[in-house]
N, C-alpha and C positions, 0 to 999 in steps of 0.2 A: 309373373311375366306380363307382357303386354298382349292381347289378343283381340281380334275382331270378335264382337259376340252381337248374335242375332236377338235383341232385345223384346220383339215379338215379330209375329208373321206380317210382310206388308213388303213396301216397295225398298229401293236403297238406304232410303233415310232411317231404317231399322237397324242398321249397321252401325255399333258403338265401340269404339276403341276403349278397353277397359284394363284394368289390373286385376288378375286372376290368378290363383293357386296353379304352379308348375305341377305337371303331371310326374308321377315316380314310376319307373320301369319294375316290372314283374317278372316272372321266370320267361327268360328266353327272349325278354323285349331290351331294347334299347331306348335311350331318351337322345333325341335329335335337338341340337341348337339349330332352329330352321333358319336360313339366310334368305330363301326366296321361296315364294310358292306362286301359283298360277291360277289363273280365273276358269272355271267350267261351266256349263249350262247346267249342271247338278247344283251348284252353288246358289245360283239363281232362285232354282225349284225349291232348296231347302230353305232359302230365306222368303219365300211365299207360302210355306208350307205345305208343299205339294211333292216333298221327295225326303221324307225323314231319313236320318244316317242309321247305320245299322247299331246293333246294341252295344257294340264296343267302341263308338266314337263318341265323342263329344256331343251333347244334343243341340248344343248353340253356338257352337264354333264350326264355321265352316272352313272348306280347304280340302282338297284331294290328293294333290302332289305337293312335293316337297324337292329341296334340295339343301343341304347342311351337314354340318360335322357331328359326329358322334360326341356326346357328352358325358353320358353316365351309362353304366350295365347293370341289367337285371342279373340274378343268377342265372347260372349254367349258359351264360352267351359264350361261344366258342368263335363265331366267325368273323366278329368285328372287335375294334379296339377303340378307345378314346382318342378321338382327333382322326378319325377315319372320315372322309368326305364321301357322303352318300348320296342318293336320290331315290326316289321310288313313289309308290302310292299308298294313300292311307284311306281307312273309312271317314275322316274327318279330322277336323282341329287344326289344319296347317296354317291358316291365317293366325298364325301366332308365334310367340318366340322359341316355344319348346312342344315338342310332341312326342309320344311314345308309339313304337311300332315295334313287331315281331322282327327280330333282326333277319330272318330268311326272306323278308319280303322286300327288302332294300338290296341296292346294287352300288358299288362303288361307281364314284363318278370318274371317267377317263380323265389321266393328266391333261393339262392345258384347257379344261373347259370350266368356265366359270360357274359360280353358284345361280347365277340368273339365267344363263343357258341352259343349265340342267335340269332347273325348275321348269322348262318349257317342254321338256322331252318325255316324261313317262307316260301321261294320260292320253297325249297325242298319237304317239310312236307305238305305245302297247296296243291301244283300242284299235289303230290301223292295221297293224300286223297280225293281232288275235283273230280279228274280222276276215280279212282277205287271206291271209296265209297260214293260219293255223285251222280255222274253220272251212273256208270255203276253198282251200287247197290252189290258189293261185300260183300260177307256174308260167315261166319264160314262154313267149311265145301268144300268150292268152292277153284279151282285152278285158280292161276293168273300167267300169263307170263310177267316177266317183263324183258324188253330188257334193254340194257345198264346199267346192274345192278351195277356197279361200278362208276356211275354218283352220283352226289347229291340227284337227284329225285329217282334214282333207290336205293341208299343205304336206303333212308326215306321208299320208298315202301316196302322193305323187312320188315322191324320193322313194318309197319303198319299192313301189312298181317299177321305177326305172332301175334300182338295183337288181331286180329279179330278173329283168328283161323283159317285163309285159308291157303292154301298150296301155296307154292312159286317156281316158277322154274325161274332162271334168266340167261339171256344170256350175254355173254363178249367175247371178242377178245382173252383175257389173261387168262390162268388157275389160274395164281396169283390173279387176279380180282376176280374169281369166289369162290377162296378159302377164299378170306377175307370177300367176302359177306356172305358165309356160317356162319363165326364167328358172323355174325348179326342176323342170324335165317334163310337164306335161306336154302329150303328144298334140293333142286337138281339144278345144272347147266349145263348148255351146253357150249362150246367153240364153236364159231361161226366162220367158214372159207366160204368165198365167198356168204355170206349171205343166207346160207343154214342151218335151223334148224329144220323144221317141223317134219321131220322123228324121230329127238330126241325127240320133245314134245309128239308126238304120242307114241312112244315106252315108255316114262315114266309115259304116262296117259292110258295106255291099250287099245291104239287106241280110245279113246273118245277125246282127245284134252282139251285143257283150257277154263274156264267158261269166263275168263276175260284177256285180253292183254292190257297191258300198253305199247304203242308204242313210243319210244324214239328216234326211229333212222328215221323212215320213208324210202321212197325209196322202194326198191326191196323187204324189210323187209315185207310191208305189202301185198304183193302176199302169202309170206309164212304162214303168220299169218291166212289167208283165210284157209289154207290147215290144220293147226292144232288147230282151235277153234272149239269148240265143237257146237253141234246145239242150236240154240238159245243163242249162246255165244254173248260176246260184244267186241268189240275192240274201243280203244280209243286212236287217234293219237295226240300225244303232241308235238314231237319232228321231227325236217327234217334235222339233220346232214347229213343222208345218200341219202338225195334228195327228191325234191318237188313231182316228176312225178313218174308213178309206171303203169304198164299195169297188171291188175289181172283178175282173173275169175268172172263175174257177176252171172254166172249160181251158183256159190258155195255161193255166198252171198244170192243168192234166196233160192238154194235148202237148206242151214242150217239156214235160218230165221237168220241171223248174223245182228247184229245192230254195223254199223260202224260209228264214228263219231269224230267229231275233238274239240279240245278246246283251248283256250289261256286264261292268267289270265290277262296280262298286258291293254288290251284293253278295259276291261269291264267297265261298267257305274259304278258311284258312288255308288249306291245300292247294287250291287255284290260285290264290293269290300268291302263293309261293312258287308255284309254277310260272306265274307271271312275271315275277322277279328275275326267274333264271332265264327267260326269254329277254329281258332287258339286259342282264349280264352278258349274255352270250351271243345274241342275234342283232342287238340294237347298240349296245354301248360300242363293241370295237369298230362300228361303221360312223359313228359319232367321232371317234378318236382319229380315225383316218379323214374325216371331212365329208365322207359319202353322204351320210345324214346330218344336216343342222337345222337345228329350231329355227321356226320363223316367229320372231316377236313383234308384234305392232306396237306396243306401249309398254313401259316399266314405270311404276309407280310406287310410293312407299307405302307401307302398311296402312298408314293412317288415311289414305285417300283410297281404300276399297269400295266407297259407295261410288266415287267416280269410275273406277273398273269396271262395276256391275253395270254402270249406266252405258259406258263403252261397249260392253258386250251385248247389253239389251237392244242398242242402236243397230247392231249387224254392220256397221262399219268397219270394224277390224278386220284385217287379213294377217292372220296366224294367232299366235298367243298375245295374253295379256297377263304380264307377271307382276306380283308385288314384291318389292326389296323389304326386308326387315331386319 
């Protein structure tokens, strides 16, 4: 099969299109003929040697999400059949024509949704839903602050907040991304300069602050989050593109009784990945089918142009997802 291989750690130039052996499914697994995958920050970090894949994923083939059709069944597979159109998350290996995954970590693609669109859904919508709803309990009538609102996760978070009935305040570094996020249902936007936004959030919330903060940047943003989170509010740190260290006011954390937590999807055990697939099938796919949720795709490139896709993501110029068609 054709696959994008990390020849050595480094910049986008280390990504090479090669012919490699196709994987074979084992007990409980299916093999998927991948039709599309999408680029994630974790892929860039893996390419640079900063984020190794889990033991059950290929060490040198990146790719965390996929859409395709089931091509072969391992022993004891009961829930899927050859030809089923599926999408979901994997530990790695999705920049390839074939990948294997446990059958229960995949969900069926709704009728009428293309492979390209489906590939842009799992990581963005599952990450946003898991962080905001499952972990932080975002509810109707609450306010959620969504950083990097033009990212794949950010664009998904805006749509999820709207569907729930929550108010969303998004941040971005350009007015163009804020304007585009408003078309998805974002209520208010703040253009961030020098990692300062707390005064803007407090102004928009009559001094109360946000109930939930979806922290996709990290670094100095976290200190600002504490300043504009409501008493008993919840902050969940998902991304660290702005840095992995920060000085912040612990007194504010205590005084406001704020819950500060971190989360990842890739390193979770199989049981939790199966639970995530259930969320994809039960809470996300039905709204994709009705059009209430729609993937936001900035660019679609062939597998052979994975280097260009990584360069585009590293530039931070994209709004929404970058998809590789295979």
